[in-house]
DODOMAR-972776 format. One record per atom (N, C-alpha, C): z, y negated, x negated; residue in one letter. Coordinates in pm, whole numbers, plus 32768, in hexadecimal, padded with zeros to 4 digits. Each point is the difference from the previous one (the first is absolute). Last residue first. Layout:
! DODOMAR-972776
ZYXa ...
//
This chain:
! DODOMAR-972776
423095BE8818x 7F837FCF7FEBx 7FF07FDC7F5Dx 814981737FEBx 80287F858053x 7F397FE27FFBx 804F81FE8036x 80227FAC7F9Dx 7FFF7F67803Ex 80B7818F80E2x 7F997FC87FEBx 7FF27FBD7F88x 80DB81E88033x 801E7F8C803Bx 7FB17F857FB4x 7F7382118052x 80627FC57FD4x 80287F5D8022x 7E9A81E58031x 80567FC28037x 80767FAC7FADx 7EC381787FD9x 7F9F7F958008x 80387F9C804Ax 806E81FB7F5Bx 804E7F817F7Dx 7F907F5E8059x 80EB818E8131x 7FAF80107FB1x 80117F6E7F85x 810380FB81D6x 80097F8F7F98x 7F9F80397F8Cx 806E809B820Bx 7FB880507F8Ax 7FE17F7E7F73x 80F07FDE8230x 7FC17FD97F80x 8001804F7FC0x 8009809A81DEx 803C7FE67FAAx 7FA67FD27F73x 800B807E8265x 7FCD7FDC7F84x 806C7FDB7FA4x 804F810381FDx 7FDE7F9F7F68x 7FE27FFF7F85x 7F7B80AB81E9x 803180427FB6x 80097F7E7F9Ex 7FAE80478228x 7FEF7F8C7FB2x 8056803D7F65x 7F6780D981FCx 804B800C7F9Ax 7FC87FA37F91x 7FBD7F5B8203x 7FED80327F72x 805F802B7FC7x 7FEE7F7681E0x 80587FF77FB6x 7FD280717F6Ex 7EEA7FC48195x 80447F5F7FBFx 80737FFB7FB8x 7FB681C98100x 7FC57F9F7FFCx 7FFF7F737FEDx 8111819E7F11x 7FE97FDE8047x 7FA07FA98037x 8011815E7E5Cx 801E7F728049x 80037FE58067x 801B82127FA4x 7F9F7FB27FF1x 80367F3C802Ax 813481A37F54x 7FD57FC5807Bx 7F907F737FDBx 803681CD7ED4x 80127FC58005x 7FEE7F908078x 7F8881B07F90x 805680107FB7x 803D7F4C7FFAx 7E6C808680CBx 805580168042x 809C800D7FEBx 7E277FE07F50x 805C809A7FDFx 80657FF38094x 7F247E6B7F61x 7F9D80388054x 804380B18012x 810B7ECD7F50x 7FCF7FBF8056x 7FCC80568068x 804C80327E1Ax 803F80568086x 800C7FBB806Fx 7EA77F747ECFx 7FE680997FFBx 807C8008808Dx 80207E5A7F6Ax 7F8C80078052x 7FF980B78019x 81417F687EB7x 80207FCD8087x 7F9D80408078x 7FBB800D7E40x 8044806F801Cx 80217FF880A9x 7F197EDF7F33x 7F7F803A802Ex 807C806F8031x 80AA7E967F6Bx 7FB97FDD8077x 7FA080677FFEx 810280027E90x 80657FFD809Ax 7FA87FE88040x 7F3980017E82x 802680647FF9x 80528017808Ax 7F8F7E697F8Fx 7F8780388009x 802B8087805Ex 80BD7E157FCEx 804B809A7FD7x 7F6F80388043x 7FE37E397EE0x 7FFB805F8075x 803B80868006x 803A7E497E87x 7FF180838030x 80028025809Fx 7F9C7E687EA0x 8073801A8082x 7FBD808A802Cx 7FBC7F0F7DF9x 7FC0802C809Ax 806E801C8063x 7FA07F357DCEx 804C8032806Dx 7FBE7FF2807Cx 7EE280987E57x 80127FB88071x 809280078022x 7F66802F7DF4x 8026804E8069x 801F7F968087x 7EC17F337E87x 80A880508007x 7FFB803E8070x 7EB480BB7FCDx 80437FAB7F82x 80097F78804Dx 800381CE80FDx 7FA87F6F8002x 803C7FDD7F6Fx 809D817E8100x 7F7D80247F9Fx 7FD07F9A7FCCx 8111802B8176x 805580417F8Ax 7FB980007F8Dx 7F397FAE81C1x 80527FA57FE9x 807780037F6Ax 7ECC817780FAx 7FCA7FA57F85x 80387F8A7FDFx 809E812D8150x 802680147F6Bx 7FD57FAE7F77x 80717F3381DDx 7F9180707FEEx 803380257F78x 80D17EBC813Fx 805680507FA5x 7F9380707FD6x 7FDF7E658137x 7FF080898039x 805480337F6Ax 7F9D7E167FD7x 802C80268077x 7FCB80847FFEx 804B7E617E67x 7FB1803B8051x 8044806480A1x 80557E367E58x 8045808E804Fx 7F8A80588064x 80297E3D7E59x 7FA68056805Bx 805A807F8021x 80437E157ECBx 8018804D803Ex 7FBF804D804Ax 7F967EA67E54x 7FE4801C80A1x 806080A6800Ax 80117F1E7E6Bx 7FC37F918056x 7FCB801B805Fx 80CE81447EFEx 805E7F9C7FD3x 7FAF7F608038x 7FA08218803Fx 80467F6C8088x 803A7FA97F9Bx 7E4180787FA2x 8058803A807Ax 80A180697F99x 7E4F7E407FB2x 802A80847FEBx 80AB7FFB803Ex 7DFB7EFF8014x 806580188037x 807C80797FE7x 7E187F7B7FC2x 805B7FF87F4Dx 80747FE2805Dx 7E78806F80F6x 803B7F6E8001x 80527FF97FA5x 7F5581BC8078x 7FC57FA27FCFx 7FEE7F807FF5x 818D81168079x 7FD7801E7F4Dx 7F837F957FCBx 80B0800D8203x 80397FD57FA6x 7FE27FD47F46x 7F0F81278168x 7FCA7F298002x 80637FD67F75x 807081C4803Bx 7F8480057FCAx 7FD27F707FECx 8187806280F8x 8019801D7F73x 7FA47FC27FCAx 7F86804F81A5x 805A7F757FEAx 80227FDE7F7Bx 7F8081A6809Bx 7F8F7FBC8014x 7FF57F6C7FAEx 817781308065x 7FA3802E7F9Ex 7FAE7F9D7FD4x 80DE7FF081A0x 80517FC17F8Bx 7FC980277F7Ax 7F3080B18186x 7FE27F657FEDx 804F7FA77FA2x 805781DD8054x 7F5F7FF77FD7x 7FD27F657FE0x 81AD805A80BBx 8009803B7F5Dx 7F7E7FD57FD1x 80867F1181C0x 7FE8808D7FECx 80117FF87F4Fx 80427E6880FAx 7FFF80638083x 800380A47FBDx 80B27E797EA3x 7F9380118053x 7FF58089807Cx 80DC7DE97EF4x 802480B3801Dx 7F8A801F803Ex 80847EB47E81x 7FBE8000804Ex 800A809A8049x 80BC7E517EB0x 800A808B802Dx 7FA3800B8068x 801A7E437F61x 806D80377F84x 7FE4809B8010x 7E647ECF80CCx 80738018801Cx 8032804B7F98x 7ED67E328003x 800480957FFFx 80648042801Cx 7FFA7E357F8Cx 7FF58012807Ex 7FEE80BC8060x 803D7F337E15x 80797FB4806Cx 7FD9801480B3x 7EC4807B7E93x 805280687FEEx 80A27FCF8058x 7DF77FB480A9x 804F7FC87F71x 809F803B8009x 7E44815980C1x 80467F3F800Bx 80507FE17F94x 7F6C81ED808Dx 7F9B7F8A7FBEx 800F7F66802Ax 80E481B580ACx 80277FD37F69x 7F9D7F7E7FC3x 7FDF80D881CBx 80AB7FCC8001x 800A7FD27F76x 7E5180C78050x 80157F83805Bx 80867FAE7FCAx 7F9881AE7F25x 7FC07F7A7FC5x 80137F94808Bx 80D8818D805Ex 80017FC77FC9x 80037FAF7FD1x 7EFF80E98145x 80667F978008x 80607FB27FA6x 7E9981467F85x 7FDA7F8D8033x 805E7F9C8040x 806E81807F7Dx 7FEE7FC17F78x 7FD57F628035x 8063816A8149x 80857FB57F85x 7FDC7FAC7FBBx 7EA380EB80E3x 802E7F918059x 807F7FB87FB2x 7F6181587F34x 7FB37FC97FB7x 80177F76807Cx 80E581978018x 803E7FEC7FA0x 7F727F687FF2x 809D808D81EBx 7FFD804C7F62x 7FE47F9C7FA0x 806E7FCF8207x 807B80347F64x 7FC180467FA5x 7F237E2180EDx 800280A38033x 8094803D7FADx 80417DF58069x 7FA480777FAFx 80008062804Dx 80C67DCC8002x 7FBC8072806Bx 7FB1807E7F97x 81537E6A7F85x 7FA080237FDCx 7FFC80A5805Ex 81657E237F91x 7FCE80758058x 7F8E8036800Ex 80D97E5E7F41x 8036808C7FB5x 7FC0807D8048x 7F827E7480DFx 7FAA7FC27F5Ex 805680927FC5x 80B07FA381A8x 7F9480428009x 7FB880027F6Ex 82287FAA7FF7x 7F447FC28024x 7FA280468016x 81EF80507F80x 7FAE80668020x 7F7A7FB08036x 81697F157F45x 7FF580517FA3x 7FBA8084802Ex 80407E818105x 7FB57FA27F87x 7FFA80A87F96x 80DD80308180x 7FB07FD78031x 7F807FC57FAAx 81F480D18037x 7FA880597FCDx 7F937FA68042x 818C7F457F8Dx 7FD6802D8076x 7F93802F802Bx 8112802D7E5Ax 7FE37FAA801Fx 7FF6800B80C3x 7FEF81A67F0Dx 7FC77F8E7F94x 80087F8A8063x 8077819880C8x 80577FE67F97x 7FFD7F937FB0x 7ECF80938154x 80387FCD8026x 80597FCA7FBFx 7ED4813B7F93x 7FEC7F5F7FC6x 80467F9B8038x 7FFF81E680B4x 80437FE77F51x 800D7F827FDAx 7F09807D819Cx 807C80038017x 805B7FE07F70x 7E1E801F7FF0x 80507F72804Fx 808480088005x 7F4C81A37F6Ax 7FFE7F697FACx 80127F8F801Dx 8009817A813Fx 80497FFE7F93x 7FF27FAC7F94x 7EA87FFD8113x 80B67FE5807Fx 804C800E7F52x 7E7780997FB9x 7FC57F6F7FE2x 80AB7FA38039x 7FCB82288023x 80117F9C7F97x 7FDF7F6A7FE1x 7FB380B58180x 8077800A800Dx 804D7FF87F52x 7E047FEB808Ex 805E7FB7802Dx 80A580027FF6x 7EE481407F3Cx 7FF17F987FADx 80297F688055x 803881AB80B4x 80327FF07FAEx 7FE77FA47FCAx 7EE1802C816Fx 80C280148021x 80177FE57F6Dx 7E0A7F61800Cx 805280597FF1x 80B380018011x 7E427EE5802Cx 800780568060x 806C808E7FE7x 7FCD7E947E96x 80357FC18093x 800E806B807Ax 800A80627E04x 7F787FF0806Dx 80767FC3806Ex 80F17FE97E38x 7FAD807F802Ax 7FB47FA58076x 81187EF77E9Cx 7FF4800C8061x 7F8D8070801Ax 81077EE37E70x 7F9E803C7FFEx 7FFD805E8091x 81207E697F0Fx 800B80618066x 7F4A80148007x 81897EC57E96x 7F7D8020805Dx 7FFC807B8054x 81807EA17F27x 7FCF80718029x 7F5B801E8062x 81867E907F04x 7F6C8014801Fx 7FB38068801Ax 81C77FE77F7Fx 800A7F9A8079x 7F5E7FEB8049x 8151814A7E97x 7F827FD7802Fx 80107FCA807Cx 815680C47EEBx 80167FA97FE1x 7F837F82803Ax 80EF81E08000x 7FCE7FE27FA2x 80017F747FBBx 802C80BA81B6x 80857FDD7FE3x 7FEA80157F43x 7E8D7FF38149x 80347F8A8028x 809380217F97x 7EE1815E7FE6x 7FE77FBA7FCAx 803F7F3B8019x 807E81948102x 801480017F86x 7FD67FA97F89x 7FD47FED81E7x 804E7FD37FCDx 803E80457F3Ax 7E42806E80E2x 7FF97F817FF8x 80A37FD27FDEx 7FCA81CC8048x 7FCC7FBB7F86x 7FE67F747FE5x 811580978196x 802680537F6Dx 7FA07FC07FADx 7F287FCF81A1x 807A7F897FD7x 805180547F8Ax 7EA5812F807Dx 7FE67F4F7FC6x 804E7FB87FBEx 80878194810Bx 7FF280107F6Ax 7FAD7F697FB5x 8067800D81C0x 80667FE17FCBx 7FF980257F5Bx 7EA9801F8117x 803A7F708021x 807380007FA8x 7F3281C48041x 7F927F807FA4x 80547F817FF6x 809481DD806Bx 80397F698021x 7FB67FBA7FA4x 7F4B81E28053x 80467FC67FE8x 80487FA2800Bx 7F4F814E814Dx 7FD47FD97FA8x 805B7FA17FA0x 7FA2814881F3x 8039800B7F5Ax 7FB87FAB7F8Bx 7FDE7FE5824Ex 7FEE806A7FA2x 807E7FED7F8Ex 7F127F5D8228x 809B7FF77FAAx 7F9D803F7F83x 7EE87EB78182x 8042807B7FC5x 807980257FB5x 7F5C7E6980D7x 7FD280628072x 801D80A47FD9x 7F6C7E9D7E86x 80387FDD8099x 7FD1806E8051x 803B808B7E08x 7F8D7FBE805Dx 80697FCC8083x 800B80A27DCEx 8021801F8057x 7FFC7FA1805Ex 7F8880E97E18x 7FD27FA28080x 80227FE68081x 80D281507EC2x 7FC87F867FC4x 7FD07F7A803Ex 7FE881EF80E4x 806B7FEA7F7Ex 7FAE7F637FD7x 801E816B81FCx 7FCC7F7B7FB3x 803B7FD27F84x 7FC781DB8125x 80647F997FCEx 7FBC7FB47FA6x 7FA081598186x 7FC07FEB7FB3x 808D7F857FC3x 7F8D81D28131x 80537FA47FE7x 7FE47FBF7F72x 7F0C80A381CCx 800280377F5Ex 80637FB07FE0x 7FC27FBE81EAx 802980AE7FBBx 7FE580127F5Fx 7ECF7E6E80E1x 809280428023x 800880877FD4x 7EB17E8A7EEFx 801780578059x 8090803C8030x 7F9A7DFF7F4Bx 800180877FE9x 7FEC806F805Dx 7F057DFD7F6Fx 80168064807Dx 804580817FB3x 7F877DF87F57x 8028805B7FF2x 802D8059807Bx 7F487E617F7Ex 7FA980558059x 803F80A97FD5x 80BE7E4E7F5Cx 7FFD7FE480A6x 7F87808D8042x 80827FD27DFBx 8060801C807Bx 7FBE801780A7x 7F3E7F9B7DF3x 7FC87FD7808Cx 805380538069x 804F80487E31x 800D7F568050x 7FF07FF48076x 8072823F7F8Ax 7F8B7F737FB5x 803A7F628050x 817481B17FD0x 7F7D7F998049x 7FCD7FB57FB2x 810581997FB8x 80317F807FA3x 7F3B7FCD8036x 812482038089x 7F7D7F7E7FFCx 80197F7A7FB4x 8091822A8026x 802F7FAC7FF2x 7F6F7F778006x 805B81C68128x 7FA67FD07FD1x 806B7FC37FDBx 801181DC80B5x 80237F767FFBx 7FB87FA57F84x 7FB881F48034x 806D7FF28077x 804A7F64801Ax 7E0080C57FEBx 806C7FD97F94x 80647FDC804Ax 7E3E80B0807Bx 807280028062x 806F7FFB7F87x 7E267F9C7FE4x 801780517FBDx 80878028801Dx 7F227E9F8117x 7FE980948003x 801780577F91x 80D07E5E7FB3x 803A802F80AEx 7F9880928010x 7F807EFC7E8Fx 8076803B7FEDx 803680448074x 7E917F168001x 7FF580798005x 807A803C7F9Fx 801A7E5F8108x 7FB480658049x 8003807C7FAFx 806E7E8C7F25x 807680198057x 7FD18099803Fx 7EC27F207F05x 8074802E7FB9x 8060803F802Ax 7ED07EEF80EDx 7FC180567FB5x 8056805B7FD9x 809A7E498063x 801F8056805Bx 7FAE80A08005x 7FFE7EC27E99x 8092804E801Bx 8010803D8077x 7E4C7F2F7F90x 801A80507FA9x 80A080478015x 7F8C7E8480E3x 7FB880748054x 7FF8808E7F78x 80F47E527F9Ex 8030805B8054x 7FA8805A804Dx 80487F6E7DF5x 7F837FE48064x 80568043808Fx 808680307E10x 80427F6A8055x 7FA07FEB8079x 7FC0818A7EFBx 7FC07F7D7FB5x 803D7F82804Ex 807C81E88059x 7FD07FA8804Dx 7F957FAA7FD8x 80BD81D17F46x 80037F777FC8x 7FCB7FC9809Cx 80FD81ED7F7Cx 7FA77FB1802Fx 7FFE7F917FDEx 811881EE7FA0x 7FFB7F787FF5x 7F6A7FC07FF6x 8174819C80A1x 7F717FF37FE4x 80097F698004x 8187818F7F81x 7FB67F748032x 7F9380067FEAx 819A817A803Ax 7F8F7FD37F9Bx 7FE37F8A8043x 81DD810E802Ex 7F8E7FCE8042x 7F9F7FDF7F6Fx 81EF80B0801Fx 7FA080817FFCx 7F777FCB802Ex 815F7ED67F8Bx 8032802D8080x 7F8180848007x 80327EEB7E62x 80738050803Ex 803F8030806Ax 7E127F427FB2x 803C80727F9Ax 808880328009x 7F877E5B80AEx 7FFE806B8074x 800E807A7FBFx 80447EA17F08x 80538009806Cx 8011807C801Cx 7EAD7FA07EB3x 807F801D7FEEx 80517FF3805Dx 7EB67F38807Ax 7FDC80977FDCx 807D80457FC6x 7FEE7E478051x 8023804780A4x 7FD9805E7FD2x 7FE27EDA7E97x 808880358020x 7FF18063807Ax 7E697F8D7F44x 805C806B7FA7x 8080801D803Ex 7F167E8980F7x 7FA78078800Dx 8079806E7FA2x 806E7E317FA9x 800C8052806Ex 7FD18078803Fx 7F5B7F457E9Cx 806D80447FE4x 808C80198054x 7E277F47802Fx 7FFA80627F99x 808D80607FE1x 7FEC7E5380EDx 7FE280518038x 7FF2809C7FC9x 804B7E7B7EFAx 80508017805Dx 800E806D806Cx 7E9F7F6E7EB5x 806280517FD6x 80817FF78065x 7DFE7FEF808Fx 80757FBD800Dx 808080397FA5x 7E4180C28092x 801B7FC37F61x 80657FA77FBCx 7FC380AB81D3x 801D806C7FA9x 7FFF7FCE7F79x 80137F3E81E6x 7FA17FD37F97x 803E806F7F67x 80817FF58200x 7FAE7F9C8007x 7FA37FDE7F77x 811281DD80DFx 80307F3D7FBCx 7F5B7FE68012x 812681AF80D2x 7F8D7FC08017x 80437F5E7FABx 808082418028x 801C7F867FDCx 7F607F957FFAx 810181F98102x 7F887FB87FD4x 803E7F757FEBx 80C082037FDCx 80027F618010x 7F957FD08018x 8076821A803Dx 7FAC7F8D7FB3x 80507F8F8051x 805281B9809Ex 80487FD67F77x 7FB27FBF7FA0x 7FC780B581CEx 7FA2800E7F9Ex 802D7FF67F76x 80B580D881CDx 80287F957FBCx 7FAF7FF87F6Cx 800A815B818Fx 7FF97F6F8040x 80027F9A7F86x 806181F57FB9x 807D7F91801Ax 7FBF7F7F803Fx 7EE681667F86x 80598028804Ax 80A37FA98023x 7E407F7E7F3Cx 7FAF803F8050x 80AA803D805Bx 80157F347E58x 7FF67FA9805Fx 7FFE8032807Dx 803681397E9Ex 808B7FB18029x 7FDD7F7B8055x 7E6A80BF7F52x 80738082805Fx 806B7FB58013x 7EF37F147EF8x 7FB8801C808Dx 805E80338049x 809B7FEF7E29x 80097F948069x 7FD27FEE807Fx 80AB81967EA6x 7F577FE28065x 80467F718047x 815080957E62x 7FDB8006807Bx 7F737FF8800Ax 808F80D07E50x 7FD87F788017x 7FB87FFE80C1x 811281407E2Bx 7FE37FFD809Cx 7FEE7F5F8032x 807380F97E42x 7FAA7FAA8005x 7FAD80018096x 818181337F3Dx 7F6F80258026x 7F897FBF7FF8x 81D37F477F59x 7FB980897FE1x 7F8C80318027x 80BB7EA580E2x 7FD77FE87FA4x 7FE280717FA2x 80B4807781A3x 7F977F9B7FFDx 7FA67FCC7F7Cx 81B880B37FDBx 7F878067800Ax 7F657FC68035x 81957EF77FE7x 800B803F7F7Fx 7F7380687FEFx 80AF7F3881ACx 7F977F9F7FAAx 7FD4803A7F7Ex 812F80F68123x 7F6A7FF88027x 7FC67FBF7FB9x 819D7FC57F6Fx 7FC080A58003x 7FA97FFD800Cx 80E37E8B8076x 7FD87FFD7F55x 7FC380878019x 80997FD6818Fx 7F847F757FF7x 7FEE80237F78x 816F80F9809Ax 7F9380247FF2x 7F997FD1800Fx 81957F357F73x 7FC8806C7FC1x 7FA9806C8025x 80947E7F8102x 7FCC7FEA7F81x 7FEA806D7F9Ax 7FCA801C8238x 806D80097F5Bx 7F9B7FBD7FA9x 7F597FB681FEx 8002806F7F75x 80677FC77F9Ax 7FAF7F148197x 8036807C8019x 801780617F80x 7EFB7E35803Cx 8093801F7FC0x 806780788033x 7DCD7FB37F5Cx 805D80178094x 808F7FE97FDFx 7E4B7FD07ED7x 80847FC18017x 805380078084x 7E5780997F94x 7FFF7F798051x 80827FF47FE7x 7F90817B7F2Bx 7F8F7FA18005x 80027F928039x 8131815A8053x 80477FD47F74x 7F787F7E7FCEx 7FBF80E481ABx 80717FA8801Fx 7FF87FDB7F40x 7EFE81598024x 7FCA7F67806Ax 802A7FC0800Dx 80AC81977F5Ax 7FA27F897F90x 7FC37FA28038x 80F7811F8113x 805E7FD67FC9x 7FA47FAD7F85x 7EED80FF8140x 801E7F64804Ax 80977FD67F8Cx 7F38819E7F58x 7FAC7F778027x 80527F8A803Ax 813F815C7F7Fx 7F997FDF802Ex 7F9F7F947FDCx 811381317E84x 804D7F9D805Fx 7F72801F8060x 8038809C7E55x 803080378041x 80297FD780A4x 7EED7F797E51x 809E7FAC800Ex 805B807F8038x 7E3080417FE3x 806280467F89x 80957FA87FFEx 7EBE80028172x 803080697FE5x 806180157F79x 7F387E5A80BDx 806B804D803Dx 8031808E7FD3x 7E8B7F117F2Dx 80787FD87FE5x 809980498031x 7E438079808Cx 803280477F52x 80697FC17FE1x 7F497F648178x 807680798025x 800780537F8Ax 7F057E49801Cx 809B80198034x 805780818008x 7E3B7FD87EBDx 80337FF9809Bx 80707FE37FD2x 7E867FF97E78x 80798036801Ex 802C7F9280ADx 7DFF80CF7F1Fx 80307F978019x 80C58028801Ex 7EAB812D7EB4x 802A7FE48092x 80637F988004x 7EFD80067E70x 809480518000x 7FD57FE680ABx 
//
């Protein structure tokens, strides 16, 4: 079959090709009746606009780049999916690249996307942020890992962790362990601050948030398991009655450590994670977690790139509230 073109759509609809173009671009001058009629014919004919031709005419590629540190991390995978859905609502596609949390690779990915004439970039920076150099003239929105000297969009990590730890405090827990993230991670440091904030509710905050109750770990499962072993392999009256983990993957690893040590959850140990990834609802028992607003972060980033929403002012990032999702891994502590 010959390829259907925009002229075929215009002829059958009894309108100009310019009108069809305005319908395709959701131009406000087109009435709802006309838009519905033209789109019905587009669907009937199976017409698909040529993206390269549209790009040449409009100087807009209708492509958004997104650079993440690690595609295997479920949080970043969900962020990409949410960004793709948000971009599609505006008629845009995305190109995904991974920096592997390395500054040189990150710079290379930014260069590649710039050469491909993307209309903007959503960037989750590598932890080596001191080397970050952003090109001028290309809209770039930083998300999740907010950096000194830049602004962007992220969950309110500090308040989110505080919310989760306060949940444990209200249940009666006082010895609350904390699995932090890497020291070079900005979100990890914000989450640690949230833990220390919340522990101020427990006495003077010094004894109950002692360094021995804090374990630094990467955000993955195995690191969470190792941190869980460190916090739990001690006498019952010394080990924490609850643990807050800085990621759901850490929390799930910690659950495994507790299982291996014969510590039942939540009867003898409460655990709360952070992120709200889908896997959190699949554990047994189901993990209680603080959910990041991943879809809202992605939608806001796309809206800022496309000038549908004001960009956050320098030094005033857009922080979106987290919420706690109660599962089955928390309860009141048993007496020593």
